[in-house]
matplotlib code that plots the C-alpha trace (Angstrom):
import matplotlib.pyplot as plt

x = [-11.2, -10.1, -6.6, -7.1, -5.7, -2.9, -2.2, -0.4, 1.9, 2.0, 4.7, 2.7, 5.1, 5.1, 2.0, 4.8, 7.3, 5.1, 4.2, 7.9, 9.1, 5.9, 7.4, 11.3, 10.1, 7.7, 9.9, 13.1, 13.9, 12.4, 15.0, 17.7, 17.1, 16.9, 13.0, 12.5, 8.9, 9.4, 12.8, 10.7, 7.7, 9.8, 12.0, 8.8, 7.6, 10.8, 10.8, 7.7, 8.3, 12.1, 9.7, 7.2, 9.9, 12.0, 8.8, 7.8, 11.6, 11.2, 14.2, 14.5, 11.7, 12.5, 16.0, 13.9, 11.6, 14.9, 16.6, 13.5, 13.4, 17.4, 16.6, 13.4, 15.3, 18.3, 15.0, 14.1, 17.3, 16.8, 13.5, 14.7, 17.7, 15.9, 13.8, 16.6, 17.4, 19.9, 19.0, 19.3, 20.1, 18.3, 16.6, 16.6, 15.6, 13.1, 10.6, 8.3, 4.6, 1.6, -0.4, -4.0, -3.5, -4.9, -6.1, -8.3, -8.1, -11.3, -11.2, -10.1, -7.1, -4.3, -3.9, -1.7, -0.5, 2.4, 4.9, 6.0, 9.1, 10.8, 14.2, 16.2, 19.0, 18.7, 19.1, 16.4, 15.3, 12.0, 8.8, 7.5, 4.7, 3.9, 1.3, 0.6, -1.2, -3.5, -5.9, -7.5, -7.5, -7.8, -4.4, -2.5, -4.1, -3.2, 0.1, 1.2, 5.1, 5.5, 9.1, 9.7, 12.6, 12.1, 13.3, 12.8, 12.0, 13.2, 10.2, 10.6, 9.0, 8.6, 7.3, 6.5, 6.2, 4.1, 5.1, 4.2, 2.4, 1.1, 5.0, 6.2, 3.9, 3.9, 8.0, 7.4, 10.7, 10.2, 7.5, 7.6, 5.6, 4.5, 2.7, 1.5, 2.7, 6.3, 5.6, 6.2, 3.9, 6.6, 3.9, 1.1, 1.8, -0.3, -0.2, -1.8, -3.2, -3.9, -5.8, -7.7, -8.8, -10.0, -11.7, -13.7, -14.4, -15.3, -18.1, -18.8, -19.5, -21.6, -24.0, -24.5, -24.8, -21.4, -21.4, -22.2, -19.9, -17.2, -18.2, -18.1, -14.7, -13.3, -15.0, -13.5, -10.3, -10.1, -9.5, -11.4, -10.3, -13.1, -16.1, -17.8, -16.5, -20.2, -20.4, -16.7, -18.0, -22.1, -19.7, -17.3, -20.0, -21.8, -18.6, -18.6, -16.0, -14.0, -16.0, -14.2, -10.8, -10.1, -10.0, -11.0, -14.6, -14.0, -11.4, -13.7, -16.4, -14.1, -12.3, -16.4, -17.4, -14.5, -15.0, -18.3, -18.4, -15.6, -16.9, -19.6, -16.9, -15.9, -12.6, -11.5, -8.1, -4.6, -6.4, -9.0, -6.4, -4.1, -6.8, -7.5, -4.0, -3.1, -6.8, -5.9, -2.3, -3.6, -6.2, -3.8, -1.8, -4.3, -5.3, -1.3, -1.0, -2.2, -1.4, -5.2, -5.3, -1.9, -2.9, -6.6, -4.9, -2.6, -4.8, -7.3, -4.6, -3.6, -6.3, -7.1, -3.6, -4.7, -7.8, -6.6, -3.6, -5.8, -4.4, -6.3, -6.5, -5.0, -5.9, -3.2, -0.4, -1.6, -2.3, 1.1, 2.8, 0.6, 2.1, 5.7, 5.8, 4.3, 7.1, 9.7, 8.5, 8.3, 9.4, 8.5, 4.5, 5.0, 4.1, 1.2, -2.4, -3.6, -1.6, -2.2, -5.7, -6.2, -4.1, -5.7, -9.0, -8.6, -6.9, -9.5, -12.2, -10.1, -9.4, -12.9, -15.5, -16.1, -16.5, -18.7, -20.6, -21.4, -22.6, -24.8, -26.4, -28.2, -30.6, -30.5, -30.6, -27.0, -26.9, -27.8, -25.8, -22.8, -23.2, -23.6, -20.4, -18.4, -18.9, -18.5, -15.2, -13.9, -14.7, -12.9, -10.1, -9.4, -11.0, -7.3, -5.8, -8.4, -8.4, -4.4, -5.6, -8.4, -11.7, -15.2, -16.8, -20.2, -21.8, -24.7, -21.8, -22.5, -26.1, -25.4, -23.1, -25.6, -28.0, -25.8, -22.9, -26.4, -27.0, -23.0, -22.4, -25.3, -23.7, -20.0, -20.0, -22.8, -20.5, -17.2, -18.8, -20.8, -17.5, -15.3, -18.4, -18.9, -15.3, -15.9, -20.0, -20.7, -24.2, -24.5, -24.5, -27.5, -26.0, -24.1, -27.0, -28.6, -25.6, -25.5, -29.5, -27.7, -25.1, -28.1, -29.4, -26.3, -25.8, -29.3, -28.6, -25.0, -26.7, -29.4, -26.5, -24.7, -27.0, -27.3, -26.0, -24.3, -21.2, -17.9, -15.2, -11.9, -8.9, -5.5, -4.4, -1.3, 0.6, 1.0, -3.0, -2.9, -0.6, -2.6, -6.1, -4.4, -3.0, -6.7, -8.0, -6.0, -5.8, -10.1, -9.7, -9.4, -5.9, -4.7, -4.7, -4.7, -7.4, -10.0, -8.3, -5.2, -7.0, -8.7, -6.2, -4.1, -7.2, -7.8, -3.6, -4.0, -6.9, -4.9, -2.1, -4.4, -5.5, -2.3, -1.1, -4.6, -3.7, -0.3, -1.7, -4.0, -2.1, -0.8, 3.0, 4.2, 4.0, 7.6, 9.1, 9.6, 10.3, 9.1, 10.3, 8.9, 8.4, 4.9, 5.7, 8.9, 7.1, 8.2, 5.6, 6.8, 4.8, 6.2, 4.9, 5.7, 5.8, 1.8, 1.1, -0.1, 0.7, 1.3, 2.2, 3.7, 2.4, 0.2, 0.5, -2.4, -4.9, -3.7, 0.0, -1.0, -3.3, -0.3, 1.9, -0.2, -1.0, 2.7, 3.1, -0.1, -0.9, -4.5, -5.5, -3.5, -4.6, -2.8, -1.5, 1.5, 1.9, 5.0, 6.2, 2.6, 0.4, -2.9, -3.2, -4.7, -7.7, -9.9, -6.8, -7.0, -10.7, -10.4, -7.6, -9.5, -7.4, -8.8, -6.0, -4.4, -1.8, -0.4, 1.1, -0.5, -4.4, -5.2, -7.5, -10.7, -11.2, -12.6, -10.0, -7.4, -5.5, -3.3, -0.6, 2.1, 6.1, 8.2, 5.3, 6.0, 2.9, 2.3, -0.1, -0.9, 2.2, 4.0, 6.0, 6.3, 7.4, 8.0, 11.2, 12.0, 15.4, 14.8, 10.9, 11.2, 9.2, 12.5, 11.3, 9.5, 11.4, 9.0, 9.7, 8.8, 10.1, 13.0, 13.7, 14.5, 13.7, 14.1, 12.1, 13.8, 11.1, 12.6, 10.3, 12.1, 14.9, 18.6, 21.2, 22.5, 18.9, 20.4, 23.3, 22.3, 19.9, 22.6, 24.1, 21.6, 21.4, 19.2, 18.0, 17.4, 17.1, 15.0, 16.3, 14.3, 15.5, 17.5, 20.4, 23.0, 21.2, 22.6, 26.1, 25.1, 23.1, 26.7, 25.5, 22.9, 22.2, 20.7, 20.2, 17.9, 17.8, 16.1, 19.5, 22.6, 25.2, 28.1, 26.5, 23.3, 23.6, 19.8, 18.9, 15.5, 18.2, 20.0, 18.0, 14.3, 11.5, 12.9, 11.7, 14.1, 13.3, 14.8, 16.1, 18.4, 18.8, 19.9, 18.1, 17.9, 17.1, 15.6, 13.9, 10.0, 10.5]
y = [-33.7, -30.3, -29.6, -28.1, -24.0, -23.6, -20.4, -17.8, -18.2, -21.6, -20.6, -19.2, -17.8, -14.8, -13.7, -15.1, -12.9, -9.7, -10.5, -10.9, -7.8, -6.1, -7.5, -6.4, -2.6, -1.9, -3.8, -2.5, 0.5, -1.1, -4.3, -2.1, -0.1, -3.3, -3.1, -6.8, -6.3, -6.8, -8.8, -11.6, -11.7, -11.7, -14.8, -17.0, -16.1, -17.4, -20.3, -21.2, -21.3, -23.0, -25.8, -25.7, -25.9, -28.2, -30.9, -30.0, -30.5, -27.2, -25.5, -23.3, -21.5, -20.6, -19.2, -17.4, -15.6, -14.9, -13.5, -11.3, -10.5, -8.9, -7.8, -5.7, -4.7, -3.1, -1.6, 0.1, 2.3, 3.3, 4.3, 7.0, 7.9, 9.0, 10.9, 12.7, 16.3, 19.0, 21.5, 24.9, 27.7, 31.0, 33.0, 31.1, 32.1, 30.0, 29.7, 26.9, 26.0, 26.5, 23.0, 22.1, 20.7, 23.6, 23.4, 26.6, 27.6, 27.7, 31.9, 32.0, 34.4, 31.7, 28.2, 25.3, 24.0, 21.5, 23.7, 21.8, 22.6, 23.9, 25.7, 27.1, 29.2, 28.0, 24.2, 21.9, 20.5, 18.2, 19.8, 22.6, 22.5, 26.3, 28.3, 31.8, 34.2, 36.4, 39.0, 38.4, 34.5, 35.4, 36.7, 33.6, 30.9, 27.3, 27.0, 30.6, 30.3, 32.2, 33.3, 34.4, 34.7, 32.7, 29.9, 26.5, 23.0, 19.6, 16.9, 14.2, 11.3, 10.1, 11.9, 10.3, 7.0, 7.5, 7.4, 11.2, 9.1, 12.7, 14.1, 10.8, 10.2, 14.2, 14.0, 17.0, 17.4, 21.0, 23.2, 27.1, 30.2, 33.0, 36.2, 37.6, 40.7, 38.8, 37.1, 37.5, 36.1, 35.2, 33.0, 30.6, 27.0, 24.8, 21.3, 18.3, 16.4, 20.0, 21.6, 18.3, 18.1, 21.6, 21.8, 19.0, 20.5, 23.6, 21.7, 19.7, 22.9, 24.3, 21.6, 20.0, 21.6, 23.0, 19.7, 17.4, 18.6, 18.2, 14.5, 13.6, 15.8, 12.9, 10.3, 11.0, 12.2, 10.7, 14.2, 15.1, 18.4, 20.6, 18.4, 19.6, 17.7, 16.9, 14.7, 13.4, 12.3, 10.9, 8.1, 7.3, 6.3, 4.8, 2.5, 3.8, 6.5, 4.6, 5.4, 8.7, 6.7, 5.5, 2.2, -1.3, -0.7, 2.2, 0.9, -2.4, -0.1, 2.1, -1.7, -2.7, 0.7, 0.6, -2.9, -2.7, 0.4, -1.4, -4.0, -2.4, -0.8, -4.6, -3.9, -7.5, -9.3, -7.6, -4.4, -4.0, -4.6, -2.1, 0.3, -0.9, -0.2, 3.2, 4.0, 3.0, 4.4, 8.0, 7.6, 7.0, 9.8, 11.9, 10.4, 10.8, 7.6, 6.8, 3.0, 2.0, 3.6, 1.3, -1.6, -2.1, -1.3, -3.4, -6.6, -5.2, -5.8, -9.2, -10.5, -9.2, -10.7, -13.9, -14.0, -13.1, -15.7, -18.6, -18.9, -19.2, -16.0, -16.4, -13.6, -13.8, -14.0, -10.7, -9.1, -9.9, -8.6, -5.4, -5.4, -5.9, -3.7, -0.4, -1.4, -1.3, 1.8, 3.6, 1.1, 3.3, 2.7, -0.6, 2.2, 4.2, 3.0, 3.8, 1.6, -1.7, -0.8, -1.2, -4.8, -5.8, -5.9, -7.0, -9.8, -10.4, -10.4, -13.5, -15.2, -15.0, -14.2, -18.4, -19.2, -16.5, -16.3, -20.1, -19.9, -16.5, -18.7, -21.0, -18.6, -16.0, -15.8, -16.1, -12.2, -10.8, -12.8, -12.5, -9.1, -8.6, -10.9, -9.0, -6.1, -7.9, -9.4, -6.0, -4.2, -7.5, -6.6, -2.6, -3.5, -4.0, -0.8, 1.0, 0.2, 1.2, 4.8, 4.9, 5.0, 4.1, 1.0, 1.2, -2.6, -1.8, -0.8, -4.3, -3.2, 0.8, -0.8, -3.5, -0.7, 1.8, 0.4, -0.4, 2.8, 3.8, 1.4, 3.3, 7.0, 6.0, 5.0, 8.0, 10.7, 9.2, 9.4, 12.8, 14.2, 13.2, 14.4, 18.0, 18.7, 18.9, 19.2, 21.5, 21.3, 17.5, 18.7, 17.7, 13.9, 15.5, 17.0, 13.3, 12.4, 15.2, 13.5, 10.2, 11.5, 13.5, 10.4, 8.3, 10.8, 10.8, 6.7, 7.3, 10.0, 7.7, 4.3, 7.3, 7.8, 4.4, 3.7, 0.5, 2.1, 1.5, 4.1, 1.8, 3.0, 2.4, -1.0, -2.0, -3.4, -6.7, -7.2, -6.4, -9.3, -11.3, -10.0, -10.8, -14.8, -15.5, -14.3, -16.7, -19.6, -19.6, -19.8, -22.5, -21.4, -22.4, -26.3, -27.9, -30.2, -29.1, -29.9, -27.9, -25.1, -24.6, -25.3, -22.5, -20.1, -20.9, -20.2, -16.7, -15.9, -16.3, -14.4, -11.4, -11.7, -11.6, -8.6, -6.7, -7.2, -6.6, -3.1, -2.4, -3.3, -0.1, 1.8, 4.1, 7.2, 9.0, 12.4, 13.0, 15.9, 15.8, 18.1, 17.9, 20.3, 20.6, 22.9, 24.4, 25.3, 23.8, 21.8, 20.7, 18.1, 18.2, 14.8, 14.7, 11.4, 12.1, 11.3, 14.9, 16.7, 20.4, 21.5, 24.6, 26.1, 23.3, 22.2, 21.5, 18.6, 15.2, 16.1, 16.8, 13.8, 11.8, 13.1, 12.6, 8.9, 8.2, 9.1, 7.5, 10.6, 10.7, 14.1, 17.9, 20.5, 23.6, 25.2, 27.7, 30.0, 31.0, 30.8, 31.8, 34.9, 32.7, 29.6, 26.6, 26.9, 24.1, 22.5, 22.9, 22.3, 18.8, 17.8, 18.6, 21.7, 23.7, 26.1, 28.8, 30.5, 33.4, 36.9, 39.8, 41.2, 37.8, 36.6, 36.3, 33.1, 31.7, 29.1, 31.7, 33.3, 36.0, 36.5, 38.9, 38.8, 37.7, 36.9, 33.0, 30.5, 27.2, 25.0, 20.7, 20.2, 22.9, 25.9, 28.6, 32.2, 34.2, 35.5, 39.2, 41.0, 45.0, 44.3, 42.2, 38.5, 36.2, 33.1, 30.7, 29.1, 26.0, 23.7, 20.2, 16.7, 19.1, 19.7, 23.1, 23.6, 27.1, 27.2, 30.5, 32.4, 32.7, 36.2, 39.4, 38.1, 38.3, 36.4, 39.2, 39.2, 36.0, 36.5, 37.0, 34.1, 31.9, 32.4, 30.1, 26.0, 24.8, 20.8, 21.5, 24.7, 24.2, 27.2, 26.1, 27.7, 30.0, 27.7, 30.9, 31.4, 27.9, 29.4, 31.7, 28.0, 26.3, 25.5, 23.8, 19.7, 19.4, 22.3, 21.6, 22.8, 22.8, 22.6, 21.5, 23.2, 22.7, 24.0, 22.0, 18.3, 17.5, 18.9, 17.7, 17.9, 15.2, 13.3, 14.6, 14.9, 13.9, 12.6, 12.7, 10.3, 11.2, 7.6, 7.2, 11.4, 11.5, 12.3, 9.3, 10.8, 8.4, 9.3, 9.7, 9.1]
z = [3.5, 3.6, 6.2, 9.3, 8.9, 10.6, 12.7, 11.5, 14.4, 15.9, 18.4, 21.8, 23.5, 21.2, 23.8, 26.8, 25.0, 25.4, 29.2, 30.1, 28.5, 30.0, 33.6, 32.7, 32.1, 35.0, 37.5, 36.3, 37.8, 41.4, 40.6, 40.4, 43.4, 45.5, 46.4, 47.4, 47.2, 43.3, 43.2, 45.0, 42.8, 39.9, 41.5, 42.0, 37.9, 36.8, 38.9, 37.7, 35.0, 35.1, 36.6, 33.6, 31.1, 33.2, 33.1, 30.0, 28.3, 26.7, 28.4, 24.6, 25.8, 29.2, 27.9, 25.4, 28.0, 30.0, 27.0, 26.6, 30.4, 30.1, 27.1, 28.8, 31.9, 29.2, 27.3, 30.0, 30.4, 26.8, 27.1, 30.0, 28.4, 25.2, 27.5, 29.3, 28.6, 28.8, 31.8, 30.9, 34.2, 34.2, 31.1, 28.1, 24.8, 23.3, 20.4, 19.3, 18.0, 19.9, 19.2, 19.5, 23.0, 25.3, 28.3, 29.5, 33.5, 35.1, 35.4, 31.6, 32.5, 31.5, 29.3, 29.3, 26.4, 24.5, 23.6, 19.8, 17.3, 20.3, 19.6, 23.3, 22.6, 18.8, 19.9, 18.8, 21.9, 23.4, 24.0, 27.0, 28.8, 28.3, 30.7, 29.3, 31.6, 29.1, 29.3, 26.2, 25.4, 21.7, 22.2, 21.1, 18.7, 17.6, 15.5, 16.3, 16.4, 19.5, 20.9, 24.6, 27.8, 30.4, 32.6, 32.1, 34.5, 33.4, 33.8, 35.6, 34.4, 38.0, 40.6, 43.9, 43.2, 39.7, 36.2, 34.2, 31.5, 29.7, 29.3, 28.3, 25.7, 24.3, 24.5, 27.3, 28.9, 30.5, 32.0, 31.8, 32.4, 30.7, 29.7, 26.5, 27.5, 26.9, 23.6, 20.3, 17.6, 14.7, 12.4, 12.3, 11.1, 11.6, 10.4, 8.7, 11.4, 13.9, 10.4, 10.4, 14.0, 14.1, 10.7, 11.9, 15.1, 13.6, 12.5, 15.1, 16.9, 14.0, 14.1, 17.7, 21.2, 22.6, 25.1, 22.3, 19.9, 22.6, 23.6, 19.6, 19.2, 22.2, 20.8, 17.2, 18.7, 22.2, 23.4, 26.5, 27.7, 26.6, 28.1, 31.1, 34.5, 35.1, 31.9, 32.2, 35.8, 34.6, 31.9, 34.9, 37.2, 34.8, 33.4, 29.8, 30.3, 27.5, 24.9, 25.2, 24.6, 20.7, 21.1, 20.0, 20.1, 17.8, 15.6, 15.4, 14.2, 11.6, 10.1, 9.6, 8.1, 5.6, 4.8, 4.2, 1.7, 0.1, -0.8, -2.1, -4.6, -4.9, -3.6, -2.6, -1.3, -0.3, -1.9, 0.4, 3.3, 1.6, 1.8, 5.1, 6.6, 5.1, 6.6, 10.0, 10.2, 9.2, 11.8, 14.5, 12.8, 13.3, 17.0, 17.9, 18.2, 21.1, 22.6, 22.6, 18.7, 18.2, 19.9, 18.3, 14.7, 15.0, 16.3, 13.5, 10.8, 12.2, 11.9, 8.3, 7.4, 8.5, 7.1, 3.5, 3.8, 5.0, 8.2, 11.5, 13.5, 16.9, 19.6, 22.3, 19.5, 17.7, 21.3, 22.3, 18.8, 19.2, 22.8, 21.3, 18.2, 20.6, 23.7, 21.0, 19.9, 23.1, 26.2, 29.1, 27.4, 30.2, 33.4, 31.9, 33.3, 29.9, 28.0, 30.9, 31.3, 27.3, 26.8, 30.3, 29.1, 25.6, 27.6, 30.3, 27.2, 25.2, 28.5, 30.6, 27.7, 26.6, 30.5, 31.6, 28.2, 29.0, 32.1, 30.9, 28.3, 30.7, 31.5, 28.8, 24.7, 23.4, 21.9, 25.2, 27.3, 25.2, 25.3, 28.6, 29.4, 26.7, 29.2, 32.6, 31.0, 30.1, 33.5, 35.3, 32.7, 33.9, 37.5, 39.1, 37.7, 38.3, 41.9, 41.8, 40.4, 43.2, 40.5, 41.1, 40.3, 39.3, 39.4, 37.0, 34.0, 32.8, 32.5, 31.0, 28.3, 27.4, 26.9, 25.4, 23.5, 20.6, 20.5, 20.3, 17.4, 15.0, 16.3, 16.2, 12.6, 11.5, 13.4, 11.4, 8.2, 8.7, 9.8, 6.8, 4.5, 6.0, 6.1, 2.0, 1.4, 4.7, 3.8, 5.0, 8.7, 9.4, 9.9, 12.7, 14.3, 14.3, 16.0, 18.6, 19.4, 20.2, 22.3, 24.6, 24.6, 25.8, 27.9, 29.9, 30.3, 31.3, 34.3, 34.9, 35.9, 37.4, 40.1, 41.3, 45.0, 43.9, 43.5, 44.8, 45.7, 46.8, 47.8, 45.3, 45.3, 45.0, 42.2, 44.3, 44.5, 40.6, 39.8, 42.3, 40.5, 36.8, 37.9, 39.7, 36.2, 34.3, 37.0, 36.4, 32.2, 30.0, 29.1, 32.2, 31.1, 34.9, 36.4, 38.4, 41.6, 40.3, 39.9, 42.6, 45.0, 42.5, 43.2, 47.4, 47.3, 45.4, 47.5, 50.9, 49.4, 48.7, 52.6, 53.5, 51.5, 53.0, 56.1, 56.3, 54.5, 57.4, 60.1, 61.7, 61.3, 63.9, 62.9, 62.3, 62.5, 59.0, 56.3, 52.5, 50.1, 46.8, 43.8, 41.8, 38.4, 40.0, 42.8, 46.4, 48.4, 52.2, 53.7, 57.8, 60.0, 64.1, 65.9, 66.6, 63.3, 62.9, 59.4, 58.5, 54.9, 53.5, 50.2, 49.1, 45.5, 43.0, 43.9, 42.1, 42.6, 46.7, 46.8, 45.2, 48.0, 50.6, 49.8, 49.0, 52.6, 53.8, 55.2, 56.1, 57.0, 56.6, 59.6, 58.4, 55.5, 55.6, 52.5, 52.1, 48.6, 46.8, 47.2, 46.5, 47.9, 45.7, 48.1, 46.3, 47.0, 50.7, 50.7, 48.7, 51.4, 54.1, 55.9, 58.4, 59.1, 56.4, 57.8, 56.0, 56.9, 55.1, 54.1, 53.1, 50.5, 52.4, 53.0, 56.0, 57.0, 56.9, 60.1, 59.3, 61.9, 62.3, 60.7, 63.6, 66.2, 67.9, 67.2, 67.5, 65.9, 66.1, 67.8, 65.2, 66.7, 63.7, 62.9, 59.8, 59.9, 58.7, 57.7, 57.8, 57.7, 54.9, 55.2, 54.2, 55.1, 57.6, 60.8, 61.8, 64.6, 66.0, 67.6, 69.2, 65.0, 63.5, 59.8, 57.7, 54.7, 52.7, 51.0, 47.2, 45.9, 46.6, 48.8, 47.8, 49.8, 51.5, 53.3, 55.0, 56.4, 59.9, 59.7, 58.5, 61.3, 63.4, 64.0, 61.9, 61.4, 57.3, 55.1, 52.2, 49.4, 47.1, 43.0, 44.6, 45.2, 45.5, 49.0, 50.3, 50.8, 53.6, 55.6, 56.1, 59.4, 58.6, 59.0, 55.3, 52.5, 50.1, 46.4, 43.1, 41.4, 42.1, 43.9, 45.9, 49.2, 48.2, 49.9, 48.3, 44.9, 42.5, 39.7, 41.2, 43.8, 42.6, 45.3, 48.7, 51.9, 55.4, 58.3, 61.8, 63.5, 66.2, 66.1, 62.7, 59.3, 56.9, 53.0, 50.4, 46.9, 46.5, 42.8]

ax = plt.figure().add_subplot(projection="3d")
ax.plot(x, y, z, "-o")
ax.set_aspect("equal")
plt.show()
């Protein structure tokens, strides 16, 4: 009798070690600042682990997991310290290479790129997210090595309670802005992966419509930059946006294609494995080693290795191995929503698929039931994280995937082969043209499902609710080996706990007088809220940043924007957040929401009194009063420290000087002085404290960090 094959990894705690490592890294910064809402759940997890290990007499496993948790806490700080960069004051001499990570503005008068191979004042340093203002978009090309002088703003990994995953993925430590007039192009030097991507992109655009080519490029490399907002919205609302992110679906098709070709060439065994491994690593390199590619690639190789070695493949252990490898390489991916969605989507399939498919097989054919169950389980896996970012959920997305995935399974391998062949044989471009027809059909189906009214637009979900959802999925799965009664009790407990969290979040909190000072691309955004719950903003930021700030501060609406530093208000942001009035001096921009006022003229709106202050006819700042508080925001442009000598003698509760920290010496009478850089006269700086909020309590300002 043939002996049953052993698992390639018999010790299942490999998977649990990954979960504990993930928990440790993602909760480390909250634990070390004493956040009770994180400390209590973590303690509960370890109490439960200890009880289970005590009952089963597996103390070694408990201490191993405890050791992994302690390691994870330390590894979080390793990840943070490895990202930290030197602070440069004033203008710096910068040399760097323009990468192909480029986004053009709506009016095509500027572009934003990630500048790589950077040297600042002759020192090699991390990447820079650079905005280049130009007259002709052809002035700067991919691969150009440029030099310029500009100020650099340090990037914060954590901003208003959110993790800046983009900066961490691309190792971007600085932001800056420059015009082409001040640029000097030294040479053009594209890297190997950029040459491959640009050559493929050129062939795609030569043989498809512009939109289909952009989608095909996104499907191949995960870059959605050139895809129109309408197309992305259609894919998103239909629940098939995952097709535009290189993930397990793409890698499985790729491995299947490679194995099919190698089988026809009679290549077998470990040589087959080695060739597949090289191709997957090369593909991951061209895709920028994104978390989803690494995860699916590692899991695919583990599966192939297990098959070749005669061992039984353990999907949870392979998932754990992939996760541990990535977290050791990039620790802070534990807080990246894309990373978490990728892993928990696969985990939900592993955990729930057997149960769900068994139910649907009772009244559907096996293949249809399995395909539908696979899509449904994947949706369940990503749902908590989609809710965390306030995404849209389409209840018909399992049906959309049921129709679209089979089409995609034909289009993607054909696209991959066509993209490779046209690199050396451009006359085979008709293959890409056929793929374009496939993408047109997929878009039509996505648009059809996206028009349904069965779409829910959820409010962002708390991390605690996400944890409860994950535990509920585990409790109903076969991995939770307990009696039916025990399972029902656990599920009932989790549902009650979720209800308590929902009710608690729904209880209204009495508005407090507060002042939030944040920086968006080194430009300050000031949010003020009075004790009646009314809020106004001084110099609104970009839409995503502003929404994140309002959500963090539980502000549902903003009535007014005061324009001070920026001559042009971000009107799209203003209208998106429902602003009714934009107050400014001067001639204005002609927006219907604008209300023009004279300098030094007192005014009032929504419980706030204001006045644009001047010195010798020059506007130098905005004075705003509410709830017996007096605030002054200094204008940074076109002013000097001497302009503030007289106004500095007045009494202010808070003065905001922004990046001009030299102005702070004029405001020694203020209770709080907030600036961008550290200075002896600045009580709170963005460089040291990050974005901050001041809350008035017992006639005293209490400061807390928003990051």
